[in-house]
C-alpha positions in Angstrom: -88.9 67.4 79.3 -88.2 70.9 80.5 -90.7 73.7 81.1 -89.2 77.1 80.9 -91.4 79.4 82.9 -90.9 83.1 82.3 -92.2 86.0 84.3 -96.0 86.0 84.3 -96.4 83.4 81.6 -96.9 79.7 81.1 -96.3 78.0 77.8 -97.9 74.6 78.0 -101.2 72.8 78.8 -101.8 70.3 81.6 -101.0 66.8 80.6 -101.9 63.7 82.7 -99.0 62.0 84.5 -97.5 58.9 83.0 -96.1 56.8 85.9 -94.3 59.9 87.3 -93.3 59.8 90.9 -91.5 63.2 91.1 -91.0 66.5 89.3 -87.7 68.3 89.3 -87.6 72.1 89.9 -84.7 74.1 88.7 -83.9 77.7 89.5 -81.9 79.4 86.7 -82.6 83.0 88.0 -80.5 85.4 90.1 -83.1 85.2 93.0 -83.8 82.8 95.8 -87.2 81.5 94.9 -90.2 80.3 96.9 -92.1 77.6 95.1 -95.6 76.1 95.6 -96.8 73.0 93.7 -100.3 71.6 93.3 -101.9 68.4 91.9 -105.4 67.7 90.8 -106.9 64.3 90.3 -110.6 64.1 89.4 -112.5 66.4 91.7 -109.7 66.4 94.4 -106.8 68.8 94.6 -104.0 69.7 97.0 -101.4 72.5 97.1 -98.3 72.6 99.1 -95.3 75.0 99.8 -93.2 76.9 100.3 -90.1 75.2 98.9 -86.9 77.3 98.8 -84.8 77.0 95.6 -81.3 78.4 95.6 -80.1 80.1 92.4 -78.4 77.6 90.1 -79.8 74.6 91.8 -82.4 71.9 91.3 -84.6 70.0 93.8 -87.4 67.4 93.7 -90.9 68.9 94.1 -92.4 68.2 97.6 -95.6 67.0 95.8 -95.5 63.6 94.1 -98.0 63.4 91.2 -100.0 60.2 90.8 -100.6 58.4 87.6 -103.9 60.2 86.9 -102.9 63.6 88.3 -102.3 67.0 86.8 -99.5 69.0 88.3 -99.1 72.8 88.6 -96.5 75.2 89.9 -96.4 78.8 91.2 -93.2 80.6 92.3 -92.0 84.0 93.3 -88.7 85.5 94.4 -88.1 85.5 98.2 -89.3 88.8 99.8 -85.8 89.2 101.3 -84.8 90.6 97.9 -85.5 94.3 97.6 -87.7 95.5 94.8 -90.6 93.9 92.8 -88.9 90.7 92.2 -90.2 87.9 90.0 -93.6 86.0 89.8 -94.1 82.8 87.8 -97.8 81.9 87.5 -100.5 80.8 85.1 -104.3 80.6 85.0 -105.2 77.7 87.3 -106.2 78.9 90.8 -105.1 77.1 94.0 -104.8 78.1 97.6 -101.5 79.3 99.1 -100.6 80.5 102.6 -98.2 83.2 103.8 -94.6 83.0 102.6 -93.3 82.4 106.1 -95.7 79.4 106.6 -95.2 75.8 105.5 -98.6 74.6 104.2 -100.5 71.8 102.7 -104.0 72.7 101.7 -106.7 70.3 100.4 -109.2 71.8 97.9 -108.9 75.0 96.0 -112.3 76.6 96.5 -113.1 79.6 98.8 -109.4 80.2 99.5 -109.9 83.7 101.0 -112.9 82.5 103.1 -110.6 79.9 104.6 -107.9 82.4 105.4 -105.6 81.6 102.4 -104.6 83.4 99.3 -105.9 82.7 95.8 -102.8 82.2 93.6 -102.5 81.5 89.9 -100.6 78.3 89.0 -99.0 77.2 85.6 -99.5 73.6 84.4 -96.5 71.2 84.3 -95.9 68.9 81.4 -95.7 65.4 83.0 -94.9 63.5 79.8 -91.6 61.6 79.9 -89.8 59.8 82.7 -88.1 62.9 84.2 -90.4 66.0 84.0 -88.6 69.1 84.9 -89.6 72.8 85.5 -87.0 75.4 84.9 -87.5 79.0 86.2 -85.7 81.5 84.0 -85.4 85.2 83.7 -85.6 87.2 80.5 -81.8 87.0 80.3 -81.5 83.2 80.3 -78.6 82.0 82.5 -76.9 78.6 82.7 -76.9 77.2 86.3 -73.3 78.6 86.8 -74.3 82.0 85.4 -77.4 82.0 87.7 -75.1 81.5 90.7 -72.8 84.3 89.6 -75.8 86.6 88.9 -77.2 85.8 92.3 -73.9 86.6 93.9 -73.9 90.0 92.1 -77.4 90.7 93.1 -76.9 89.8 96.7 -73.6 91.8 96.9 -75.5 94.9 95.5 -78.4 94.4 97.9 -75.9 94.3 100.8 -74.4 97.6 99.7 -71.4 96.5 97.7 -70.4 98.1 94.4 -71.6 95.9 91.6 -72.5 97.7 88.4 -74.1 94.9 86.5 -76.1 91.8 87.2 -75.2 89.7 84.2 -73.9 86.4 85.4 -70.3 87.1 84.2 -67.7 87.1 86.9 -65.3 90.0 86.6 -62.8 92.1 88.6 -65.5 94.3 90.1 -67.5 91.2 91.3 -64.3 89.6 92.7 -63.4 92.8 94.5 -66.8 93.1 96.1 -66.6 89.5 97.2 -63.3 90.0 98.9 -64.5 93.2 100.6 -67.6 91.4 101.9 -65.5 88.5 103.2 -63.1 90.9 104.9 -65.9 93.0 106.4 -67.6 89.9 107.8 -64.3 88.3 108.9 -65.1 85.2 106.8 -62.6 82.8 105.2 -61.6 83.4 101.6 -62.0 79.6 101.0 -65.8 79.8 101.6 -67.7 77.9 98.9 -70.0 79.7 96.5 -73.0 78.0 98.0 -72.0 79.0 101.6 -71.3 82.5 100.4 -74.7 82.9 98.7 -76.4 81.7 101.9 -74.4 84.2 104.1 -75.3 87.0 101.7 -79.0 85.9 101.6 -79.1 85.7 105.4 -77.8 89.3 105.6 -80.4 90.7 103.3 -83.1 88.7 105.2 -82.2 90.5 108.4 -82.3 93.9 106.7 -85.7 93.4 105.0 -87.6 94.3 108.1 -86.0 97.7 108.2 -87.2 99.1 104.8 -90.3 99.7 102.8 -94.0 100.0 103.5 -95.4 97.9 106.3 -99.1 97.4 107.1 -100.1 96.9 110.7 -103.6 95.6 111.4 -104.8 96.7 114.8 -108.3 95.3 114.3 -109.7 91.9 115.4 -110.4 91.0 111.7 -108.4 89.5 108.9 -107.4 92.2 106.3 -106.5 91.9 102.7 -104.5 94.8 101.2 -103.1 96.0 97.9 -100.4 98.6 97.2 -99.5 100.9 94.3 -96.5 102.9 93.4 -94.9 105.2 90.8 -92.7 103.4 88.2 -90.6 104.5 85.3 -93.5 103.8 83.0 -96.3 105.4 85.2 -97.9 103.4 88.0 -98.2 99.8 89.1 -100.5 98.0 91.6 -99.8 94.8 93.5 -101.8 92.5 95.8 -103.2 90.7 97.6 -101.4 90.9 101.0 -102.9 89.1 104.0 -102.5 90.9 107.3 -103.7 88.9 110.3 -105.4 90.5 113.3 -102.9 92.4 115.6 -100.1 91.7 113.1 -97.9 93.5 110.7 -96.5 92.6 107.3 -94.2 94.1 104.7 -96.2 95.3 101.7 -93.5 97.1 99.6 -90.1 95.5 100.1 -87.7 98.3 99.1 -86.5 101.6 100.4 -89.2 104.2 99.8 -87.4 106.4 97.3 -90.6 108.1 96.0 -92.7 110.5 98.1 -96.1 109.1 97.4 -97.4 105.5 97.6 -100.9 104.1 97.4 -102.8 101.5 99.4 -106.2 99.8 99.7 -107.4 97.4 102.3 -110.6 95.6 103.4 -111.5 93.7 106.6 -113.3 90.4 106.0 -115.2 87.9 108.0 -114.6 84.1 108.2 -116.4 83.7 104.9 -114.2 86.2 103.1 -117.0 88.8 103.0 -116.2 92.5 103.7 -117.3 93.4 107.2 -119.8 96.2 107.8 -119.7 98.3 111.0 -122.3 101.0 111.6 -123.8 100.4 108.2 -120.5 101.0 106.4 -118.1 98.5 104.9 -114.8 98.4 106.8 -112.6 99.5 103.9 -109.5 101.7 103.9 -109.5 103.6 100.6 -109.1 107.0 98.9 -109.6 108.7 95.6 -106.8 107.3 93.4 -108.0 104.7 91.0 -105.8 101.6 90.4 -106.4 98.2 88.8 -106.9 95.0 90.8 -108.0 91.4 90.3 -109.2 88.7 92.6 -106.0 86.6 92.6 -102.5 87.6 93.3 -101.5 90.3 90.8 -99.0 92.8 89.6 -100.6 95.2 87.1 -98.9 98.0 85.2 -100.8 101.1 84.4 -104.0 102.7 85.9 -106.0 103.2 82.6 -108.7 101.1 81.1 -108.9 98.6 84.0 -112.2 97.1 82.9 -111.2 96.9 79.2 -108.1 94.9 80.3 -110.2 92.5 82.4 -109.5 94.1 85.8 -111.5 96.0 88.4 -110.8 99.5 89.5 -110.5 100.3 93.2 -110.0 103.6 94.9 -106.6 103.6 96.7 -105.5 105.9 99.5 -102.6 108.2 98.8 -99.8 107.9 101.4 -97.3 110.8 101.7 -94.1 109.3 103.1 -92.1 112.6 102.9 -88.4 111.7 102.7 -88.7 108.5 104.9 -87.2 105.3 103.5 -89.7 103.2 105.6 -93.3 103.8 106.6 -96.0 102.0 108.6 -99.6 102.2 107.5 -101.8 101.4 110.6 -105.3 100.1 110.1 -107.7 100.6 113.1 
């Protein structure tokens, strides 16, 4: 049975496994996806990731559910893609680690205190002999259309002229492909899979040179959230872990607006905000934005409490006309 997971939603309840030894994961989006899976059996649980799913492809989950287990999934677009990307989640919380880290985590309590993220997972329907999870965008693509849409997206992100990302190959897409192959001195006989990987590798190298980076110059672990102007007003996003003496990309796109917003707090080994000189070590400002305890993307800044969120005071960052910016925490 197939589970179609759409952005920010899950459509089924958890069902115990029936002699299932694997779950198939299928990516029918135009993005490379990072996928984490989790199982729960009685009082025990385990989460594991990150598994990379190429657009238009399927793969077996790296977690094998047992006969009495419940299975869950969480996925998001790879941060090499510019922009807000996709998130597929639900309401069950499990721990995840940084996207550049392979992880296997036993237990799902006190994630932040253990240095992990709280992430929201969607349940997987394990009925039937071949359970399947399909990740789809609002514009549903077939596997072939997903590959074509991914090709269009990656060409555009690499600076080639592609007007629409629609999964329909046309003259403009073909011309962009040929120009890319010529510019990179690649063979015109390159397979679609190899071409997608080449394009993805190129945007991965570029991703470090754009957007808002947060550098943590303290000896403490930091959790941060960001906000930005959107077509409909404002949106906030978090949580981002920044390890001691490390940097991470918080907004993964060229900074085309002048003002951005950010909040951060330093925590101890138990996940409690650190106090220094009688004051909590928090980097904040006077611009209210909505947050929640797990990973989130929230549109709008009004009525946070009424919508089930908290309101935190974010710092306003003036980037001028820069396309990249580093926010340093000391």
